[in-house]
Structure formats: C-alpha cells, structure tokens
TORKOL-680388 format. One record per atom (N, C-alpha, C): residue number from 1; residue in three letters; atom name; x, y negated, z. Coordinates in Angstrom, 1 decimal. Each point is the difference from the previous one (the first is absolute). Example, Ala and Ser with C-alpha at 12.3 -4.5 7.8 and 13.67 -1.06 7.14 Angstrom:
BEGIN
   k   r  a     xx     yy     zz
   1 ALA  N   13.2    5.7    7.8
   1 ALA CA   -0.9   -1.2    0.0
   1 ALA  C    0.9   -1.2    0.0
   2 SER  N   -0.4   -1.1   -0.7
   2 SER CA    0.9   -1.1    0.0
   2 SER  C   -0.8   -1.1    0.8
This chain:
BEGIN
   k   r  a     xx     yy     zz
   1 MET  N  -14.8  -12.3  -22.2
   1 MET CA    1.2   -0.4    0.9
   1 MET  C   -0.1    1.0    1.2
   2 PRO  N    1.0    0.5    0.5
   2 PRO CA    0.0    0.9    1.2
   2 PRO  C    0.0   -1.1    1.3
   3 ARG  N   -0.6    1.0    1.1
   3 ARG CA   -0.1   -1.1    1.0
   3 ARG  C    1.7    0.0    0.6
   4 ARG  N    0.2   -1.1    0.8
   4 ARG CA    1.5    0.0    0.6
   4 ARG  C    0.3    0.7    1.2
   5 LYS  N    1.0    0.4    0.0
   5 LYS CA    0.4    1.4    1.1
   5 LYS  C    0.0   -1.2    1.4
   6 ILE  N   -0.4    0.6    1.1
   6 ILE CA   -0.3   -0.3    1.4
   6 ILE  C    1.2    0.2    0.5
   7 PRO  N    0.9   -0.9    0.7
   7 PRO CA    0.9    0.1    0.6
   7 PRO  C   -0.1    0.9    1.0
   8 ARG  N    1.0    1.1    0.3
   8 ARG CA   -0.2    1.1    1.0
   8 ARG  C    1.4   -0.4    1.1
   9 CYS  N   -0.7    0.3    1.1
   9 CYS CA    0.9    0.0    1.2
   9 CYS  C    0.8    1.0    0.2
  10 VAL  N    1.4   -0.2   -0.3
  10 VAL CA    0.9    1.0    0.0
  10 VAL  C    1.0   -0.3    1.3
  11 ARG  N    0.2    0.7    1.0
  11 ARG CA    0.6   -0.4    1.2
  11 ARG  C    1.5    1.1   -0.1
  12 PHE  N   -0.2    1.1   -0.3
  12 PHE CA    1.2    1.1   -0.1
  12 PHE  C    1.2   -0.6   -0.9
  13 LYS  N    1.1    0.4    0.5
  13 LYS CA    1.3   -0.3   -0.8
  13 LYS  C    0.6    1.2    0.1
  14 PRO  N    0.3    0.8   -1.0
  14 PRO CA    0.7    1.3    0.3
  14 PRO  C    1.6   -0.4    0.1
  15 ASN  N    0.7    0.9    0.3
  15 ASN CA    1.7    0.1    0.1
  15 ASN  C    0.4    0.5   -1.2
  16 VAL  N   -0.6    1.1   -0.2
  16 VAL CA    0.1    1.0   -1.6
  16 VAL  C   -0.8   -0.6   -1.2
  17 TYR  N    0.6   -0.2   -1.2
  17 TYR CA   -0.8   -0.1   -1.0
  17 TYR  C    0.3    0.7   -1.2
  18 TYR  N    0.5    1.6    0.4
  18 TYR CA    0.2    0.8   -0.9
  18 TYR  C   -0.3    1.4    0.3
  19 PHE  N   -0.6    1.1   -0.5
  19 PHE CA    0.0    1.4    0.5
  19 PHE  C    0.1    0.8   -1.3
  20 LYS  N    0.8    0.5    0.2
  20 LYS CA    0.5    0.9   -1.4
  20 LYS  C    0.1    1.7    0.4
  21 PRO  N   -0.3    1.0   -1.0
  21 PRO CA    0.4    1.3    0.4
  21 PRO  C    1.5    0.2    0.2
  22 GLN  N    0.3    0.9    1.0
  22 GLN CA    1.7    0.3    0.3
  22 GLN  C    0.6    0.6   -1.0
  23 GLY  N    1.1   -0.4   -0.3
  23 GLY CA    0.8    0.8   -1.1
  23 GLY  C   -0.1   -0.6   -1.6
  24 ILE  N   -0.9   -1.0   -0.2
  24 ILE CA   -0.2   -0.3   -1.2
  24 ILE  C    0.3   -1.6    0.1
  25 PRO  N    1.3   -0.6   -1.0
  25 PRO CA    0.1   -1.4    0.0
  25 PRO  C   -1.1   -0.6   -0.4
  26 LEU  N   -0.1   -1.1    0.4
  26 LEU CA   -1.0   -0.8   -0.4
  26 LEU  C   -0.4   -0.4   -1.2
  27 ARG  N    1.5   -0.4   -0.8
  27 ARG CA   -0.2   -0.2   -1.2
  27 ARG  C   -0.7    1.0   -1.0
  28 PHE  N   -0.3    1.2    0.4
  28 PHE CA   -0.5    1.2   -0.6
  28 PHE  C   -1.5    0.0    0.3
  29 LEU  N   -0.5   -0.6    0.9
  29 LEU CA   -1.2    0.3    0.5
  29 LEU  C   -1.2   -1.4   -0.3
  30 GLU  N   -1.2    0.4   -0.6
  30 GLU CA   -1.0   -0.8   -0.1
  30 GLU  C   -0.3   -0.7    1.4
  31 GLU  N   -0.4   -1.3   -0.1
  31 GLU CA   -0.6   -0.5    1.4
  31 GLU  C   -1.6   -0.6   -0.1
  32 ILE  N   -0.4    0.2    1.3
  32 ILE CA   -1.3   -0.3    0.1
  32 ILE  C    0.1   -1.4    1.1
  33 VAL  N   -0.8   -1.0   -0.5
  33 VAL CA   -0.1   -1.1    1.0
  33 VAL  C   -1.1    0.0    0.8
  34 LEU  N    0.3   -0.3    1.2
  34 LEU CA   -1.1    0.1    1.1
  34 LEU  C   -0.2   -1.5    0.5
  35 PHE  N   -1.1   -0.4   -0.2
  35 PHE CA    0.1   -1.6    0.4
  35 PHE  C    0.0   -0.4    1.4
  36 PRO  N   -0.1   -1.3    0.4
  36 PRO CA    0.1    0.0    1.5
  36 PRO  C   -1.1    0.0    0.6
  37 ASP  N   -1.2   -0.5   -0.8
  37 ASP CA   -1.5    0.5    0.6
  37 ASP  C   -0.3    1.6    0.3
  38 GLU  N    0.7    0.7   -1.0
  38 GLU CA   -0.3    1.2    0.0
  38 GLU  C    0.8    0.7    1.4
  39 LEU  N    1.1   -0.7    0.2
  39 LEU CA    0.8    0.6    0.9
  39 LEU  C   -0.6   -0.3    1.5
  40 GLU  N   -0.6   -1.2    0.1
  40 GLU CA   -0.8   -0.3    1.1
  40 GLU  C   -1.0    0.7    0.3
  41 ALA  N   -0.8    0.4   -1.1
  41 ALA CA   -1.2    0.6    0.3
  41 ALA  C    0.3    1.5    0.4
  42 LEU  N    1.1    0.7   -0.7
  42 LEU CA    0.6    1.2    0.5
  42 LEU  C    0.3   -0.1    1.6
  43 LYS  N    0.7   -1.3    0.5
  43 LYS CA    0.7    0.1    1.5
  43 LYS  C   -1.3    0.0    0.6
  44 LEU  N   -0.9   -1.0   -0.2
  44 LEU CA   -1.3   -0.2    0.9
  44 LEU  C   -0.7    1.3    0.3
  45 TYR  N   -0.2    0.6   -1.1
  45 TYR CA   -1.1    1.2    0.1
  45 TYR  C    0.8    1.3    0.3
  46 GLU  N    1.0    0.2   -0.5
  46 GLU CA    0.7    1.3    0.3
  46 GLU  C    1.0   -0.1    1.2
  47 VAL  N    0.7   -0.9    0.2
  47 VAL CA    1.0   -0.1    1.2
  47 VAL  C   -0.8   -0.7    1.1
  48 ASP  N   -0.6   -1.1    0.0
  48 ASP CA   -0.6   -0.4    1.0
  48 ASP  C   -1.3    0.3    0.3
  49 GLY  N   -0.6    0.8   -0.6
  49 GLY CA   -1.2    0.8    0.4
  49 GLY  C   -1.2   -0.8   -0.2
  50 LEU  N   -0.1   -1.0   -0.7
  50 LEU CA   -1.2   -1.0    0.1
  50 LEU  C   -1.1    0.5   -1.3
  51 ALA  N   -1.1   -0.1    0.7
  51 ALA CA   -1.1    0.3   -1.0
  51 ALA  C    0.1   -0.8   -1.4
  52 GLN  N   -0.6    0.3   -0.8
  52 GLN CA    0.0   -0.8   -1.3
  52 GLN  C   -0.5   -1.5    0.1
  53 THR  N   -1.1   -0.1    0.8
  53 THR CA   -0.9   -1.2    0.0
  53 THR  C    1.4   -0.8    0.9
  54 ALA  N    0.3    0.2    1.1
  54 ALA CA    1.0   -0.5    0.9
  54 ALA  C    1.4   -0.4   -0.8
  55 ALA  N    0.4    0.8   -0.7
  55 ALA CA    1.0   -0.5   -0.8
  55 ALA  C   -0.1   -0.8   -1.2
  56 ALA  N   -1.3    0.2   -0.4
  56 ALA CA   -0.6   -1.4   -1.2
  56 ALA  C    0.3   -1.0    0.6
  57 LYS  N   -0.5   -0.3    1.4
  57 LYS CA   -0.3   -1.4    0.7
  57 LYS  C    1.5   -0.4    0.2
  58 LYS  N    0.8    0.7    0.6
  58 LYS CA    1.6   -0.6   -0.1
  58 LYS  C    0.6   -0.4   -1.1
  59 MET  N   -0.5    0.6   -1.1
  59 MET CA    0.6   -0.1   -1.4
  59 MET  C   -0.9   -1.3   -0.6
  60 LYS  N   -1.0   -0.5    0.8
  60 LYS CA   -1.0   -1.0   -0.8
  60 LYS  C   -0.5    0.3   -1.2
  61 ILE  N   -0.2    1.3   -0.3
  61 ILE CA   -0.9    0.5   -1.1
  61 ILE  C   -1.3    0.5    0.3
  62 SER  N   -0.7    0.6   -0.9
  62 SER CA   -1.3    1.0    0.3
  62 SER  C    0.5    1.3    0.1
  63 GLN  N   -1.0    0.7    0.6
  63 GLN CA    0.4    1.4    0.1
  63 GLN  C    0.3    0.9   -1.1
  64 PRO  N   -0.9   -0.4   -1.1
  64 PRO CA    0.0    0.8   -1.5
  64 PRO  C    1.3   -0.2   -0.8
  65 THR  N    0.3   -1.3    0.2
  65 THR CA    1.4   -0.4   -0.5
  65 THR  C    1.1    0.6    0.7
  66 PHE  N   -0.1    0.2    1.5
  66 PHE CA    0.9    0.8    0.5
  66 PHE  C    0.3    1.6   -0.2
  67 ALA  N   -1.2    0.5   -0.4
  67 ALA CA    0.0    1.3   -0.3
  67 ALA  C    0.6    0.1   -1.4
  68 ARG  N   -0.2   -0.9   -0.8
  68 ARG CA    0.6    0.3   -1.3
  68 ARG  C    1.4   -0.2    0.1
  69 ILE  N    0.6   -1.1    0.7
  69 ILE CA    1.4    0.0    0.3
  69 ILE  C    0.6    1.2    0.7
  70 LEU  N   -0.6    0.5    1.0
  70 LEU CA    0.5    1.3    0.6
  70 LEU  C    0.1    1.2   -0.8
  71 GLU  N   -1.1    0.0   -1.0
  71 GLU CA   -0.2    1.2   -1.0
  71 GLU  C    1.2    0.0   -1.0
  72 SER  N    0.4   -1.4   -0.3
  72 SER CA    1.1   -0.1   -1.0
  72 SER  C    1.1    0.2    0.5
  73 ALA  N    0.3   -0.4    1.4
  73 ALA CA    1.3    0.4    0.5
  73 ALA  C    0.1    1.3    0.2
  74 ASN  N   -0.7    0.6    0.5
  74 ASN CA   -0.2    1.9    0.3
  74 ASN  C    0.4    0.5   -1.3
  75 LYS  N   -0.7   -0.5   -1.4
  75 LYS CA    0.1    0.6   -1.2
  75 LYS  C    1.6   -0.1   -0.3
  76 LYS  N    0.3   -1.2   -0.1
  76 LYS CA    1.4   -0.3   -0.5
  76 LYS  C    1.0    0.8    1.0
  77 ILE  N   -0.1    0.2    1.3
  77 ILE CA    1.0    0.7    0.7
  77 ILE  C   -0.3    1.6   -0.4
  78 ALA  N   -1.1    0.4   -0.1
  78 ALA CA   -0.1    1.4   -0.5
  78 ALA  C    0.6    0.5   -1.3
  79 GLN  N   -0.1   -1.1   -0.8
  79 GLN CA    0.5    0.3   -1.3
  79 GLN  C    1.5   -0.2    0.1
  80 ALA  N    0.7   -0.8    0.8
  80 ALA CA    1.4    0.0    0.2
  80 ALA  C    0.7    1.4    0.5
  81 ILE  N   -1.1    0.4    1.1
  81 ILE CA    0.7    1.3    0.7
  81 ILE  C   -0.1    1.0   -1.1
  82 ILE  N   -1.4   -0.1   -0.6
  82 ILE CA    0.0    1.5   -1.0
  82 ILE  C    0.7    0.0   -1.1
  83 THR  N    0.6   -1.2   -0.6
  83 THR CA    0.8   -0.1   -1.3
  83 THR  C    1.4   -0.2    0.1
  84 GLY  N    0.0   -0.4    1.4
  84 GLY CA    1.5   -0.4    0.1
  84 GLY  C    0.5   -1.3   -0.4
  85 LYS  N   -0.8   -0.7    0.2
  85 LYS CA    0.4   -1.6   -0.3
  85 LYS  C    0.5   -0.7    1.3
  86 ALA  N    0.7   -1.1   -0.1
  86 ALA CA    0.7   -0.9    0.9
  86 ALA  C   -1.4   -1.2    0.3
  87 ILE  N    0.2   -0.2    1.2
  87 ILE CA   -1.3   -1.0    0.5
  87 ILE  C    0.6   -1.2    0.3
  88 ARG  N   -0.3   -1.2   -0.5
  88 ARG CA    0.5   -1.3    0.2
  88 ARG  C   -0.9   -0.9    0.6
  89 ILE  N    0.2   -0.4    1.2
  89 ILE CA   -0.8   -0.7    0.5
  89 ILE  C    0.2   -1.6   -0.5
  90 GLU  N   -0.8   -0.6   -0.4
  90 GLU CA    0.1   -1.2   -0.4
  90 GLU  C    0.0   -1.2    1.1
  91 GLU  N    0.9   -1.3   -0.1
  91 GLU CA    0.2   -0.8    0.9
  91 GLU  C   -1.1   -1.0    0.0
  92 LYS  N   -0.5   -0.7    0.7
  92 LYS CA   -0.9   -0.8    0.3
  92 LYS  C    0.3   -1.4   -1.0
C-alpha cells in the first residue's frame, strides 16, 4: 500500500490557465497538464529566486520532494515547447 500524499502548500493562483503555440487551433493540439504544485515550485525557484531548501520550506515539503516536483515541471514545459504542445495549468 503506497504512502498517502502529504498536502502541499500552494499559494500562487495564476490568471491564465492555457498556453499554446501561435497559429494552431487548440483542437488540433495535444496538451500537457501542469499541476498546481509544479507551477508553485517553478514560481518559487525560477521567478522568486529562492533556493530549493527555502522554497521547499514554503511549500511544507522536503527538499528532495521539491527537486522531483521542479524536475517534473521543467521536463513538461520543455516537452511542450520542443514538440509544440499546449500547456494546461490544472486548477486547485
């Protein structure tokens, strides 16, 4: 039986929930889903410039968990950019 998922502290609520390549209708695109904790990790680390340990404390998770979330978010965004997929930010 897997361990239960520890609730993560997510404070950031974006104004926009979709990003897509210009000139291609959304109905023709595959989409990649970015979860709220992944978006929060990106914001804290990349935009706010916090160290992983400080960002992990803000999210109330361990630093290794934060690193895994950040890696997942970066991989999804890179895949969307390289392969021309839409990014949907899942709401809380």
